[in-house]
mmCIF file of the N, C-alpha and C atoms, coordinates in Angstrom:
data_MODEL
# 
_entry.id   MODEL 
# 
loop_
_atom_site.group_PDB 
_atom_site.id 
_atom_site.type_symbol 
_atom_site.label_atom_id 
_atom_site.label_alt_id 
_atom_site.label_comp_id 
_atom_site.label_asym_id 
_atom_site.label_entity_id 
_atom_site.label_seq_id 
_atom_site.pdbx_PDB_ins_code 
_atom_site.Cartn_x 
_atom_site.Cartn_y 
_atom_site.Cartn_z 
_atom_site.occupancy 
_atom_site.B_iso_or_equiv 
_atom_site.pdbx_formal_charge 
_atom_site.auth_seq_id 
_atom_site.auth_comp_id 
_atom_site.auth_asym_id 
_atom_site.auth_atom_id 
_atom_site.pdbx_PDB_model_num 
ATOM 1   N N  . MET A 1 1  ? 183.040 86.300  192.814 1.00 0.00 ? 1  MET A N  1 
ATOM 2   C CA . MET A 1 1  ? 182.914 85.262  193.802 1.00 0.00 ? 1  MET A CA 1 
ATOM 3   C C  . MET A 1 1  ? 184.163 84.542  194.133 1.00 0.00 ? 1  MET A C  1 
ATOM 4   N N  . SER A 1 2  ? 184.300 84.227  195.014 1.00 0.00 ? 2  SER A N  1 
ATOM 5   C CA . SER A 1 2  ? 185.468 83.664  195.456 1.00 0.00 ? 2  SER A CA 1 
ATOM 6   C C  . SER A 1 2  ? 185.332 82.006  195.736 1.00 0.00 ? 2  SER A C  1 
ATOM 7   N N  . SER A 1 3  ? 185.892 81.306  195.406 1.00 0.00 ? 3  SER A N  1 
ATOM 8   C CA . SER A 1 3  ? 186.207 79.829  194.890 1.00 0.00 ? 3  SER A CA 1 
ATOM 9   C C  . SER A 1 3  ? 185.640 78.681  195.822 1.00 0.00 ? 3  SER A C  1 
ATOM 10  N N  . PRO A 1 4  ? 184.161 78.298  195.885 1.00 0.00 ? 4  PRO A N  1 
ATOM 11  C CA . PRO A 1 4  ? 183.816 77.816  197.121 1.00 0.00 ? 4  PRO A CA 1 
ATOM 12  C C  . PRO A 1 4  ? 184.329 76.361  196.981 1.00 0.00 ? 4  PRO A C  1 
ATOM 13  N N  . GLY A 1 5  ? 184.035 75.328  197.886 1.00 0.00 ? 5  GLY A N  1 
ATOM 14  C CA . GLY A 1 5  ? 184.864 74.364  198.573 1.00 0.00 ? 5  GLY A CA 1 
ATOM 15  C C  . GLY A 1 5  ? 184.271 73.279  198.047 1.00 0.00 ? 5  GLY A C  1 
ATOM 16  N N  . ASP A 1 6  ? 183.347 73.232  197.657 1.00 0.00 ? 6  ASP A N  1 
ATOM 17  C CA . ASP A 1 6  ? 182.775 71.457  196.922 1.00 0.00 ? 6  ASP A CA 1 
ATOM 18  C C  . ASP A 1 6  ? 181.355 72.003  196.264 1.00 0.00 ? 6  ASP A C  1 
ATOM 19  N N  . ASN A 1 7  ? 181.168 71.187  195.237 1.00 0.00 ? 7  ASN A N  1 
ATOM 20  C CA . ASN A 1 7  ? 179.569 71.371  194.555 1.00 0.00 ? 7  ASN A CA 1 
ATOM 21  C C  . ASN A 1 7  ? 178.721 71.607  195.650 1.00 0.00 ? 7  ASN A C  1 
ATOM 22  N N  . ALA A 1 8  ? 178.594 71.099  196.775 1.00 0.00 ? 8  ALA A N  1 
ATOM 23  C CA . ALA A 1 8  ? 177.410 71.707  197.458 1.00 0.00 ? 8  ALA A CA 1 
ATOM 24  C C  . ALA A 1 8  ? 177.478 73.385  197.716 1.00 0.00 ? 8  ALA A C  1 
ATOM 25  N N  . ASP A 1 9  ? 179.181 73.071  198.005 1.00 0.00 ? 9  ASP A N  1 
ATOM 26  C CA . ASP A 1 9  ? 178.933 75.032  198.507 1.00 0.00 ? 9  ASP A CA 1 
ATOM 27  C C  . ASP A 1 9  ? 178.475 75.624  196.929 1.00 0.00 ? 9  ASP A C  1 
ATOM 28  N N  . ILE A 1 10 ? 178.398 75.272  195.882 1.00 0.00 ? 10 ILE A N  1 
ATOM 29  C CA . ILE A 1 10 ? 178.412 75.835  194.881 1.00 0.00 ? 10 ILE A CA 1 
ATOM 30  C C  . ILE A 1 10 ? 177.110 75.879  194.278 1.00 0.00 ? 10 ILE A C  1 
ATOM 31  N N  . PHE A 1 11 ? 176.617 74.649  194.898 1.00 0.00 ? 11 PHE A N  1 
ATOM 32  C CA . PHE A 1 11 ? 174.908 74.830  194.834 1.00 0.00 ? 11 PHE A CA 1 
ATOM 33  C C  . PHE A 1 11 ? 174.149 75.376  195.453 1.00 0.00 ? 11 PHE A C  1 
ATOM 34  N N  . HIS A 1 12 ? 174.416 76.087  196.695 1.00 0.00 ? 12 HIS A N  1 
ATOM 35  C CA . HIS A 1 12 ? 174.263 76.563  198.036 1.00 0.00 ? 12 HIS A CA 1 
ATOM 36  C C  . HIS A 1 12 ? 174.529 78.026  196.983 1.00 0.00 ? 12 HIS A C  1 
ATOM 37  N N  . THR A 1 13 ? 175.144 78.346  196.558 1.00 0.00 ? 13 THR A N  1 
ATOM 38  C CA . THR A 1 13 ? 175.460 79.635  196.030 1.00 0.00 ? 13 THR A CA 1 
ATOM 39  C C  . THR A 1 13 ? 174.807 80.213  194.964 1.00 0.00 ? 13 THR A C  1 
ATOM 40  N N  . ILE A 1 14 ? 174.453 78.919  194.002 1.00 0.00 ? 14 ILE A N  1 
ATOM 41  C CA . ILE A 1 14 ? 173.666 78.779  192.948 1.00 0.00 ? 14 ILE A CA 1 
ATOM 42  C C  . ILE A 1 14 ? 172.061 79.252  192.943 1.00 0.00 ? 14 ILE A C  1 
ATOM 43  N N  . ASP A 1 15 ? 171.691 78.692  194.508 1.00 0.00 ? 15 ASP A N  1 
ATOM 44  C CA . ASP A 1 15 ? 170.413 78.667  194.964 1.00 0.00 ? 15 ASP A CA 1 
ATOM 45  C C  . ASP A 1 15 ? 170.389 80.406  196.074 1.00 0.00 ? 15 ASP A C  1 
ATOM 46  N N  . ASN A 1 16 ? 171.201 80.818  196.000 1.00 0.00 ? 16 ASN A N  1 
ATOM 47  C CA . ASN A 1 16 ? 170.876 82.337  196.651 1.00 0.00 ? 16 ASN A CA 1 
ATOM 48  C C  . ASN A 1 16 ? 170.773 82.962  195.958 1.00 0.00 ? 16 ASN A C  1 
ATOM 49  N N  . LEU A 1 17 ? 172.036 82.802  194.719 1.00 0.00 ? 17 LEU A N  1 
ATOM 50  C CA . LEU A 1 17 ? 172.129 84.029  193.361 1.00 0.00 ? 17 LEU A CA 1 
ATOM 51  C C  . LEU A 1 17 ? 170.076 83.902  192.649 1.00 0.00 ? 17 LEU A C  1 
ATOM 52  N N  . VAL A 1 18 ? 169.945 82.506  192.279 1.00 0.00 ? 18 VAL A N  1 
ATOM 53  C CA . VAL A 1 18 ? 169.109 82.586  191.677 1.00 0.00 ? 18 VAL A CA 1 
ATOM 54  C C  . VAL A 1 18 ? 167.835 83.366  192.579 1.00 0.00 ? 18 VAL A C  1 
ATOM 55  N N  . ALA A 1 19 ? 167.476 82.747  193.502 1.00 0.00 ? 19 ALA A N  1 
ATOM 56  C CA . ALA A 1 19 ? 166.362 83.614  194.834 1.00 0.00 ? 19 ALA A CA 1 
ATOM 57  C C  . ALA A 1 19 ? 166.391 85.202  194.652 1.00 0.00 ? 19 ALA A C  1 
ATOM 58  N N  . GLU A 1 20 ? 167.377 85.808  194.311 1.00 0.00 ? 20 GLU A N  1 
ATOM 59  C CA . GLU A 1 20 ? 167.654 87.281  194.801 1.00 0.00 ? 20 GLU A CA 1 
ATOM 60  C C  . GLU A 1 20 ? 167.411 87.933  193.181 1.00 0.00 ? 20 GLU A C  1 
ATOM 61  N N  . GLU A 1 21 ? 167.804 86.730  192.189 1.00 0.00 ? 21 GLU A N  1 
ATOM 62  C CA . GLU A 1 21 ? 167.151 87.299  190.978 1.00 0.00 ? 21 GLU A CA 1 
ATOM 63  C C  . GLU A 1 21 ? 166.240 87.250  190.770 1.00 0.00 ? 21 GLU A C  1 
ATOM 64  N N  . ARG A 1 22 ? 165.269 85.927  191.327 1.00 0.00 ? 22 ARG A N  1 
ATOM 65  C CA . ARG A 1 22 ? 164.154 85.943  191.114 1.00 0.00 ? 22 ARG A CA 1 
ATOM 66  C C  . ARG A 1 22 ? 163.267 87.300  191.947 1.00 0.00 ? 22 ARG A C  1 
ATOM 67  N N  . GLU A 1 23 ? 164.054 87.653  192.920 1.00 0.00 ? 23 GLU A N  1 
ATOM 68  C CA . GLU A 1 23 ? 163.046 88.744  193.670 1.00 0.00 ? 23 GLU A CA 1 
ATOM 69  C C  . GLU A 1 23 ? 163.570 89.955  192.862 1.00 0.00 ? 23 GLU A C  1 
ATOM 70  N N  . LEU A 1 24 ? 164.247 90.476  192.128 1.00 0.00 ? 24 LEU A N  1 
ATOM 71  C CA . LEU A 1 24 ? 164.631 91.148  191.130 1.00 0.00 ? 24 LEU A CA 1 
ATOM 72  C C  . LEU A 1 24 ? 163.860 91.582  190.372 1.00 0.00 ? 24 LEU A C  1 
ATOM 73  N N  . ARG A 1 25 ? 163.442 90.397  189.378 1.00 0.00 ? 25 ARG A N  1 
ATOM 74  C CA . ARG A 1 25 ? 162.469 90.102  187.917 1.00 0.00 ? 25 ARG A CA 1 
ATOM 75  C C  . ARG A 1 25 ? 161.018 90.209  188.758 1.00 0.00 ? 25 ARG A C  1 
ATOM 76  N N  . SER A 1 26 ? 160.946 89.642  189.661 1.00 0.00 ? 26 SER A N  1 
ATOM 77  C CA . SER A 1 26 ? 159.521 90.106  190.701 1.00 0.00 ? 26 SER A CA 1 
ATOM 78  C C  . SER A 1 26 ? 159.311 91.151  190.821 1.00 0.00 ? 26 SER A C  1 
ATOM 79  N N  . ARG A 1 27 ? 160.513 92.120  191.102 1.00 0.00 ? 27 ARG A N  1 
ATOM 80  C CA . ARG A 1 27 ? 160.017 93.392  191.509 1.00 0.00 ? 27 ARG A CA 1 
ATOM 81  C C  . ARG A 1 27 ? 159.657 94.373  190.277 1.00 0.00 ? 27 ARG A C  1 
ATOM 82  N N  . SER A 1 28 ? 160.659 93.887  189.008 1.00 0.00 ? 28 SER A N  1 
ATOM 83  C CA . SER A 1 28 ? 160.440 94.866  187.514 1.00 0.00 ? 28 SER A CA 1 
ATOM 84  C C  . SER A 1 28 ? 158.941 94.232  187.104 1.00 0.00 ? 28 SER A C  1 
ATOM 85  N N  . ALA A 1 29 ? 158.740 93.128  187.695 1.00 0.00 ? 29 ALA A N  1 
ATOM 86  C CA . ALA A 1 29 ? 157.251 92.689  186.341 1.00 0.00 ? 29 ALA A CA 1 
ATOM 87  C C  . ALA A 1 29 ? 156.219 93.719  187.279 1.00 0.00 ? 29 ALA A C  1 
ATOM 88  N N  . ALA A 1 30 ? 156.429 93.962  188.972 1.00 0.00 ? 30 ALA A N  1 
ATOM 89  C CA . ALA A 1 30 ? 154.902 94.733  189.488 1.00 0.00 ? 30 ALA A CA 1 
ATOM 90  C C  . ALA A 1 30 ? 155.435 95.793  189.721 1.00 0.00 ? 30 ALA A C  1 
ATOM 91  N N  . LYS A 1 31 ? 156.589 97.109  189.320 1.00 0.00 ? 31 LYS A N  1 
ATOM 92  C CA . LYS A 1 31 ? 157.061 97.676  188.904 1.00 0.00 ? 31 LYS A CA 1 
ATOM 93  C C  . LYS A 1 31 ? 157.362 98.809  187.768 1.00 0.00 ? 31 LYS A C  1 
ATOM 94  N N  . HIS A 1 32 ? 156.878 97.885  186.674 1.00 0.00 ? 32 HIS A N  1 
ATOM 95  C CA . HIS A 1 32 ? 156.937 97.867  184.951 1.00 0.00 ? 32 HIS A CA 1 
ATOM 96  C C  . HIS A 1 32 ? 158.537 98.137  184.742 1.00 0.00 ? 32 HIS A C  1 
ATOM 97  N N  . GLY A 1 33 ? 159.546 97.807  185.175 1.00 0.00 ? 33 GLY A N  1 
ATOM 98  C CA . GLY A 1 33 ? 160.582 98.469  185.284 1.00 0.00 ? 33 GLY A CA 1 
ATOM 99  C C  . GLY A 1 33 ? 161.697 98.035  186.892 1.00 0.00 ? 33 GLY A C  1 
ATOM 100 N N  . LEU A 1 34 ? 163.308 98.051  186.941 1.00 0.00 ? 34 LEU A N  1 
ATOM 101 C CA . LEU A 1 34 ? 163.942 98.198  187.750 1.00 0.00 ? 34 LEU A CA 1 
ATOM 102 C C  . LEU A 1 34 ? 164.971 99.335  188.143 1.00 0.00 ? 34 LEU A C  1 
ATOM 103 N N  . GLU A 1 35 ? 165.281 99.907  188.828 1.00 0.00 ? 35 GLU A N  1 
ATOM 104 C CA . GLU A 1 35 ? 165.991 100.994 188.958 1.00 0.00 ? 35 GLU A CA 1 
ATOM 105 C C  . GLU A 1 35 ? 167.206 100.762 188.316 1.00 0.00 ? 35 GLU A C  1 
ATOM 106 N N  . THR A 1 36 ? 168.293 102.144 188.132 1.00 0.00 ? 36 THR A N  1 
ATOM 107 C CA . THR A 1 36 ? 169.470 101.869 187.877 1.00 0.00 ? 36 THR A CA 1 
ATOM 108 C C  . THR A 1 36 ? 170.211 100.761 188.538 1.00 0.00 ? 36 THR A C  1 
ATOM 109 N N  . ASP A 1 37 ? 170.300 100.650 189.836 1.00 0.00 ? 37 ASP A N  1 
ATOM 110 C CA . ASP A 1 37 ? 170.930 99.913  190.933 1.00 0.00 ? 37 ASP A CA 1 
ATOM 111 C C  . ASP A 1 37 ? 170.604 98.748  190.970 1.00 0.00 ? 37 ASP A C  1 
ATOM 112 N N  . GLU A 1 38 ? 169.584 98.512  190.709 1.00 0.00 ? 38 GLU A N  1 
ATOM 113 C CA . GLU A 1 38 ? 168.934 97.051  190.821 1.00 0.00 ? 38 GLU A CA 1 
ATOM 114 C C  . GLU A 1 38 ? 168.789 96.463  189.549 1.00 0.00 ? 38 GLU A C  1 
ATOM 115 N N  . ARG A 1 39 ? 169.238 97.224  188.294 1.00 0.00 ? 39 ARG A N  1 
ATOM 116 C CA . ARG A 1 39 ? 169.578 96.392  186.729 1.00 0.00 ? 39 ARG A CA 1 
ATOM 117 C C  . ARG A 1 39 ? 171.111 96.297  187.157 1.00 0.00 ? 39 ARG A C  1 
ATOM 118 N N  . GLY A 1 40 ? 171.659 96.794  187.589 1.00 0.00 ? 40 GLY A N  1 
ATOM 119 C CA . GLY A 1 40 ? 173.441 96.233  187.632 1.00 0.00 ? 40 GLY A CA 1 
ATOM 120 C C  . GLY A 1 40 ? 173.501 95.515  188.412 1.00 0.00 ? 40 GLY A C  1 
ATOM 121 N N  . ARG A 1 41 ? 172.573 95.389  189.437 1.00 0.00 ? 41 ARG A N  1 
ATOM 122 C CA . ARG A 1 41 ? 172.639 94.344  190.258 1.00 0.00 ? 41 ARG A CA 1 
ATOM 123 C C  . ARG A 1 41 ? 172.241 92.691  189.608 1.00 0.00 ? 41 ARG A C  1 
ATOM 124 N N  . LEU A 1 42 ? 171.156 93.235  189.130 1.00 0.00 ? 42 LEU A N  1 
ATOM 125 C CA . LEU A 1 42 ? 170.922 91.989  187.873 1.00 0.00 ? 42 LEU A CA 1 
ATOM 126 C C  . LEU A 1 42 ? 171.609 91.467  187.401 1.00 0.00 ? 42 LEU A C  1 
ATOM 127 N N  . LYS A 1 43 ? 172.597 92.291  186.392 1.00 0.00 ? 43 LYS A N  1 
ATOM 128 C CA . LYS A 1 43 ? 173.333 91.759  185.897 1.00 0.00 ? 43 LYS A CA 1 
ATOM 129 C C  . LYS A 1 43 ? 174.439 91.054  186.361 1.00 0.00 ? 43 LYS A C  1 
ATOM 130 N N  . ALA A 1 44 ? 175.323 91.554  187.456 1.00 0.00 ? 44 ALA A N  1 
ATOM 131 C CA . ALA A 1 44 ? 176.142 90.766  188.638 1.00 0.00 ? 44 ALA A CA 1 
ATOM 132 C C  . ALA A 1 44 ? 175.347 89.918  188.510 1.00 0.00 ? 44 ALA A C  1 
ATOM 133 N N  . LEU A 1 45 ? 173.855 89.456  188.785 1.00 0.00 ? 45 LEU A N  1 
ATOM 134 C CA . LEU A 1 45 ? 173.684 88.116  189.330 1.00 0.00 ? 45 LEU A CA 1 
ATOM 135 C C  . LEU A 1 45 ? 173.967 86.897  188.403 1.00 0.00 ? 45 LEU A C  1 
ATOM 136 N N  . GLU A 1 46 ? 173.241 87.706  187.188 1.00 0.00 ? 46 GLU A N  1 
ATOM 137 C CA . GLU A 1 46 ? 173.672 86.768  186.173 1.00 0.00 ? 46 GLU A CA 1 
ATOM 138 C C  . GLU A 1 46 ? 174.841 86.277  186.362 1.00 0.00 ? 46 GLU A C  1 
ATOM 139 N N  . VAL A 1 47 ? 175.827 87.821  185.574 1.00 0.00 ? 47 VAL A N  1 
ATOM 140 C CA . VAL A 1 47 ? 177.373 87.015  185.652 1.00 0.00 ? 47 VAL A CA 1 
ATOM 141 C C  . VAL A 1 47 ? 177.944 86.174  186.692 1.00 0.00 ? 47 VAL A C  1 
ATOM 142 N N  . GLU A 1 48 ? 177.788 86.214  188.488 1.00 0.00 ? 48 GLU A N  1 
ATOM 143 C CA . GLU A 1 48 ? 177.977 85.076  189.253 1.00 0.00 ? 48 GLU A CA 1 
ATOM 144 C C  . GLU A 1 48 ? 177.426 83.973  188.433 1.00 0.00 ? 48 GLU A C  1 
ATOM 145 N N  . LEU A 1 49 ? 176.328 83.873  188.250 1.00 0.00 ? 49 LEU A N  1 
ATOM 146 C CA . LEU A 1 49 ? 175.662 82.507  188.237 1.00 0.00 ? 49 LEU A CA 1 
ATOM 147 C C  . LEU A 1 49 ? 176.522 81.822  186.892 1.00 0.00 ? 49 LEU A C  1 
ATOM 148 N N  . ASP A 1 50 ? 176.465 82.447  185.654 1.00 0.00 ? 50 ASP A N  1 
ATOM 149 C CA . ASP A 1 50 ? 177.261 82.069  184.571 1.00 0.00 ? 50 ASP A CA 1 
ATOM 150 C C  . ASP A 1 50 ? 178.959 81.420  185.201 1.00 0.00 ? 50 ASP A C  1 
ATOM 151 N N  . GLN A 1 51 ? 179.354 82.309  186.332 1.00 0.00 ? 51 GLN A N  1 
ATOM 152 C CA . GLN A 1 51 ? 180.970 81.717  186.584 1.00 0.00 ? 51 GLN A CA 1 
ATOM 153 C C  . GLN A 1 51 ? 180.603 80.132  187.789 1.00 0.00 ? 51 GLN A C  1 
ATOM 154 N N  . CYS A 1 52 ? 179.236 80.491  188.640 1.00 0.00 ? 52 CYS A N  1 
ATOM 155 C CA . CYS A 1 52 ? 179.242 79.270  189.116 1.00 0.00 ? 52 CYS A CA 1 
ATOM 156 C C  . CYS A 1 52 ? 179.339 78.327  188.494 1.00 0.00 ? 52 CYS A C  1 
ATOM 157 N N  . TRP A 1 53 ? 177.789 78.190  187.301 1.00 0.00 ? 53 TRP A N  1 
ATOM 158 C CA . TRP A 1 53 ? 177.916 77.512  186.645 1.00 0.00 ? 53 TRP A CA 1 
ATOM 159 C C  . TRP A 1 53 ? 179.409 76.781  185.574 1.00 0.00 ? 53 TRP A C  1 
ATOM 160 N N  . ASP A 1 54 ? 180.172 77.977  185.222 1.00 0.00 ? 54 ASP A N  1 
ATOM 161 C CA . ASP A 1 54 ? 181.259 77.441  184.743 1.00 0.00 ? 54 ASP A CA 1 
ATOM 162 C C  . ASP A 1 54 ? 182.366 76.311  185.609 1.00 0.00 ? 54 ASP A C  1 
ATOM 163 N N  . LEU A 1 55 ? 182.356 77.351  186.688 1.00 0.00 ? 55 LEU A N  1 
ATOM 164 C CA . LEU A 1 55 ? 183.252 76.300  187.956 1.00 0.00 ? 55 LEU A CA 1 
ATOM 165 C C  . LEU A 1 55 ? 182.579 74.967  188.057 1.00 0.00 ? 55 LEU A C  1 
ATOM 166 N N  . LEU A 1 56 ? 181.322 74.711  187.793 1.00 0.00 ? 56 LEU A N  1 
ATOM 167 C CA . LEU A 1 56 ? 180.684 73.561  188.566 1.00 0.00 ? 56 LEU A CA 1 
ATOM 168 C C  . LEU A 1 56 ? 181.729 72.251  187.096 1.00 0.00 ? 56 LEU A C  1 
ATOM 169 N N  . ARG A 1 57 ? 181.387 72.974  185.922 1.00 0.00 ? 57 ARG A N  1 
ATOM 170 C CA . ARG A 1 57 ? 181.489 72.253  184.960 1.00 0.00 ? 57 ARG A CA 1 
ATOM 171 C C  . ARG A 1 57 ? 183.213 71.949  184.768 1.00 0.00 ? 57 ARG A C  1 
ATOM 172 N N  . GLN A 1 58 ? 183.764 72.970  185.196 1.00 0.00 ? 58 GLN A N  1 
ATOM 173 C CA . GLN A 1 58 ? 185.431 72.641  185.407 1.00 0.00 ? 58 GLN A CA 1 
ATOM 174 C C  . GLN A 1 58 ? 185.810 71.271  186.469 1.00 0.00 ? 58 GLN A C  1 
ATOM 175 N N  . ARG A 1 59 ? 184.794 71.614  187.448 1.00 0.00 ? 59 ARG A N  1 
ATOM 176 C CA . ARG A 1 59 ? 185.446 70.421  188.867 1.00 0.00 ? 59 ARG A CA 1 
ATOM 177 C C  . ARG A 1 59 ? 185.127 69.446  188.192 1.00 0.00 ? 59 ARG A C  1 
ATOM 178 N N  . ARG A 1 60 ? 183.707 69.211  187.432 1.00 0.00 ? 60 ARG A N  1 
ATOM 179 C CA . ARG A 1 60 ? 183.608 67.934  187.022 1.00 0.00 ? 60 ARG A CA 1 
ATOM 180 C C  . ARG A 1 60 ? 184.171 67.515  186.076 1.00 0.00 ? 60 ARG A C  1 
ATOM 181 N N  . ALA A 1 61 ? 184.489 68.244  184.731 1.00 0.00 ? 61 ALA A N  1 
ATOM 182 C CA . ALA A 1 61 ? 185.573 67.471  184.315 1.00 0.00 ? 61 ALA A CA 1 
ATOM 183 C C  . ALA A 1 61 ? 187.206 67.091  184.728 1.00 0.00 ? 61 ALA A C  1 
ATOM 184 N N  . LYS A 1 62 ? 187.134 68.157  185.938 1.00 0.00 ? 62 LYS A N  1 
ATOM 185 C CA . LYS A 1 62 ? 188.324 67.490  186.268 1.00 0.00 ? 62 LYS A CA 1 
ATOM 186 C C  . LYS A 1 62 ? 188.413 66.563  186.852 1.00 0.00 ? 62 LYS A C  1 
ATOM 187 N N  . ALA A 1 63 ? 187.335 65.750  187.492 1.00 0.00 ? 63 ALA A N  1 
ATOM 188 C CA . ALA A 1 63 ? 187.019 64.920  188.258 1.00 0.00 ? 63 ALA A CA 1 
ATOM 189 C C  . ALA A 1 63 ? 186.842 63.819  186.930 1.00 0.00 ? 63 ALA A C  1 
ATOM 190 N N  . GLU A 1 64 ? 186.246 63.453  185.971 1.00 0.00 ? 64 GLU A N  1 
ATOM 191 C CA . GLU A 1 64 ? 186.441 62.988  185.296 1.00 0.00 ? 64 GLU A CA 1 
ATOM 192 C C  . GLU A 1 64 ? 187.511 62.370  184.659 1.00 0.00 ? 64 GLU A C  1 
ATOM 193 N N  . PHE A 1 65 ? 188.443 63.014  184.351 1.00 0.00 ? 65 PHE A N  1 
ATOM 194 C CA . PHE A 1 65 ? 189.754 63.049  183.960 1.00 0.00 ? 65 PHE A CA 1 
ATOM 195 C C  . PHE A 1 65 ? 190.699 62.203  185.195 1.00 0.00 ? 65 PHE A C  1 
ATOM 196 N N  . GLY A 1 66 ? 190.353 62.522  186.336 1.00 0.00 ? 66 GLY A N  1 
ATOM 197 C CA . GLY A 1 66 ? 191.255 61.923  187.196 1.00 0.00 ? 66 GLY A CA 1 
ATOM 198 C C  . GLY A 1 66 ? 192.213 63.132  188.116 1.00 0.00 ? 66 GLY A C  1 
ATOM 199 N N  . GLU A 1 67 ? 191.897 63.781  187.595 1.00 0.00 ? 67 GLU A N  1 
ATOM 200 C CA . GLU A 1 67 ? 192.618 65.453  188.015 1.00 0.00 ? 67 GLU A CA 1 
ATOM 201 C C  . GLU A 1 67 ? 191.778 65.493  189.645 1.00 0.00 ? 67 GLU A C  1 
ATOM 202 N N  . ASP A 1 68 ? 192.416 66.609  190.042 1.00 0.00 ? 68 ASP A N  1 
ATOM 203 C CA . ASP A 1 68 ? 191.871 67.304  192.029 1.00 0.00 ? 68 ASP A CA 1 
ATOM 204 C C  . ASP A 1 68 ? 190.049 68.153  191.274 1.00 0.00 ? 68 ASP A C  1 
ATOM 205 N N  . PRO A 1 69 ? 189.228 67.954  190.992 1.00 0.00 ? 69 PRO A N  1 
ATOM 206 C CA . PRO A 1 69 ? 188.586 69.129  190.770 1.00 0.00 ? 69 PRO A CA 1 
ATOM 207 C C  . PRO A 1 69 ? 188.600 70.523  191.793 1.00 0.00 ? 69 PRO A C  1 
ATOM 208 N N  . ALA A 1 70 ? 189.391 70.362  192.855 1.00 0.00 ? 70 ALA A N  1 
ATOM 209 C CA . ALA A 1 70 ? 189.714 71.791  194.132 1.00 0.00 ? 70 ALA A CA 1 
ATOM 210 C C  . ALA A 1 70 ? 190.813 72.504  193.337 1.00 0.00 ? 70 ALA A C  1 
ATOM 211 N N  . GLU A 1 71 ? 191.058 71.813  191.966 1.00 0.00 ? 71 GLU A N  1 
ATOM 212 C CA . GLU A 1 71 ? 192.441 72.785  191.500 1.00 0.00 ? 71 GLU A CA 1 
ATOM 213 C C  . GLU A 1 71 ? 191.292 73.463  190.583 1.00 0.00 ? 71 GLU A C  1 
ATOM 214 N N  . ALA A 1 72 ? 190.100 73.384  190.550 1.00 0.00 ? 72 ALA A N  1 
ATOM 215 C CA . ALA A 1 72 ? 189.159 74.446  189.362 1.00 0.00 ? 72 ALA A CA 1 
ATOM 216 C C  . ALA A 1 72 ? 189.357 75.546  190.069 1.00 0.00 ? 72 ALA A C  1 
ATOM 217 N N  . SER A 1 73 ? 189.190 76.564  189.038 1.00 0.00 ? 73 SER A N  1 
ATOM 218 C CA . SER A 1 73 ? 189.526 77.884  189.941 1.00 0.00 ? 73 SER A CA 1 
ATOM 219 C C  . SER A 1 73 ? 187.966 78.783  188.897 1.00 0.00 ? 73 SER A C  1 
ATOM 220 N N  . VAL A 1 74 ? 187.721 80.154  189.693 1.00 0.00 ? 74 VAL A N  1 
ATOM 221 C CA . VAL A 1 74 ? 186.246 81.084  189.449 1.00 0.00 ? 74 VAL A CA 1 
ATOM 222 C C  . VAL A 1 74 ? 187.280 81.687  188.039 1.00 0.00 ? 74 VAL A C  1 
ATOM 223 N N  . ARG A 1 75 ? 186.740 81.926  187.067 1.00 0.00 ? 75 ARG A N  1 
ATOM 224 C CA . ARG A 1 75 ? 187.523 82.281  185.751 1.00 0.00 ? 75 ARG A CA 1 
ATOM 225 C C  . ARG A 1 75 ? 186.676 84.037  185.818 1.00 0.00 ? 75 ARG A C  1 
ATOM 226 N N  . PRO A 1 76 ? 187.548 84.826  185.273 1.00 0.00 ? 76 PRO A N  1 
ATOM 227 C CA . PRO A 1 76 ? 187.247 85.694  185.284 1.00 0.00 ? 76 PRO A CA 1 
ATOM 228 C C  . PRO A 1 76 ? 185.597 86.283  184.398 1.00 0.00 ? 76 PRO A C  1 
ATOM 229 N N  . ALA A 1 77 ? 184.763 87.026  184.899 1.00 0.00 ? 77 ALA A N  1 
ATOM 230 C CA . ALA A 1 77 ? 183.654 87.756  184.001 1.00 0.00 ? 77 ALA A CA 1 
ATOM 231 C C  . ALA A 1 77 ? 183.819 87.352  182.850 1.00 0.00 ? 77 ALA A C  1 
ATOM 232 N N  . SER A 1 78 ? 184.770 88.469  182.010 1.00 0.00 ? 78 SER A N  1 
ATOM 233 C CA . SER A 1 78 ? 185.095 88.862  180.812 1.00 0.00 ? 78 SER A CA 1 
ATOM 234 C C  . SER A 1 78 ? 185.018 87.248  179.981 1.00 0.00 ? 78 SER A C  1 
ATOM 235 N N  . GLU A 1 79 ? 186.301 86.317  180.418 1.00 0.00 ? 79 GLU A N  1 
ATOM 236 C CA . GLU A 1 79 ? 185.896 85.113  180.213 1.00 0.00 ? 79 GLU A CA 1 
ATOM 237 C C  . GLU A 1 79 ? 185.128 84.295  179.936 1.00 0.00 ? 79 GLU A C  1 
ATOM 238 N N  . VAL A 1 80 ? 183.928 84.483  180.853 1.00 0.00 ? 80 VAL A N  1 
ATOM 239 C CA . VAL A 1 80 ? 183.139 83.470  181.053 1.00 0.00 ? 80 VAL A CA 1 
ATOM 240 C C  . VAL A 1 80 ? 182.276 84.080  179.932 1.00 0.00 ? 80 VAL A C  1 
ATOM 241 N N  . GLU A 1 81 ? 181.655 85.581  180.330 1.00 0.00 ? 81 GLU A N  1 
ATOM 242 C CA . GLU A 1 81 ? 180.742 86.075  179.467 1.00 0.00 ? 81 GLU A CA 1 
ATOM 243 C C  . GLU A 1 81 ? 180.490 86.050  177.980 1.00 0.00 ? 81 GLU A C  1 
ATOM 244 N N  . GLY A 1 82 ? 182.410 85.077  177.391 1.00 0.00 ? 82 GLY A N  1 
ATOM 245 C CA . GLY A 1 82 ? 182.850 85.848  176.125 1.00 0.00 ? 82 GLY A CA 1 
ATOM 246 C C  . GLY A 1 82 ? 182.241 84.011  175.498 1.00 0.00 ? 82 GLY A C  1 
ATOM 247 N N  . TYR A 1 83 ? 181.765 83.669  176.166 1.00 0.00 ? 83 TYR A N  1 
ATOM 248 C CA . TYR A 1 83 ? 181.595 81.598  175.535 1.00 0.00 ? 83 TYR A CA 1 
ATOM 249 C C  . TYR A 1 83 ? 180.526 82.088  174.663 1.00 0.00 ? 83 TYR A C  1 
ATOM 250 N N  . LEU A 1 84 ? 180.525 81.048  173.456 1.00 0.00 ? 84 LEU A N  1 
ATOM 251 C CA . LEU A 1 84 ? 179.561 80.863  172.726 1.00 0.00 ? 84 LEU A CA 1 
ATOM 252 C C  . LEU A 1 84 ? 178.483 80.106  172.963 1.00 0.00 ? 84 LEU A C  1 
ATOM 253 N N  . SER A 1 85 ? 177.499 79.996  172.772 1.00 0.00 ? 85 SER A N  1 
ATOM 254 C CA . SER A 1 85 ? 176.279 79.100  173.249 1.00 0.00 ? 85 SER A CA 1 
ATOM 255 C C  . SER A 1 85 ? 176.770 77.337  172.070 1.00 0.00 ? 85 SER A C  1 
# 
């Protein structure tokens, strides 16, 4: 995922990713599972969504503390997926 320009761009990306994720999950339910490539794409979507939400959190934190939100960047999947709830 490239670093979108502003929060509206990020939300637009999230909307598109969620729509694709729902489509795959719907097909999974209808077919009782997904093909290997579909499962891979679903995992990639989940990672991209996590990266988008992380980017939004970074941007909001920077804005809150008087920093430039545009300096936020997409973190590697290995970092974002390693967060504990």
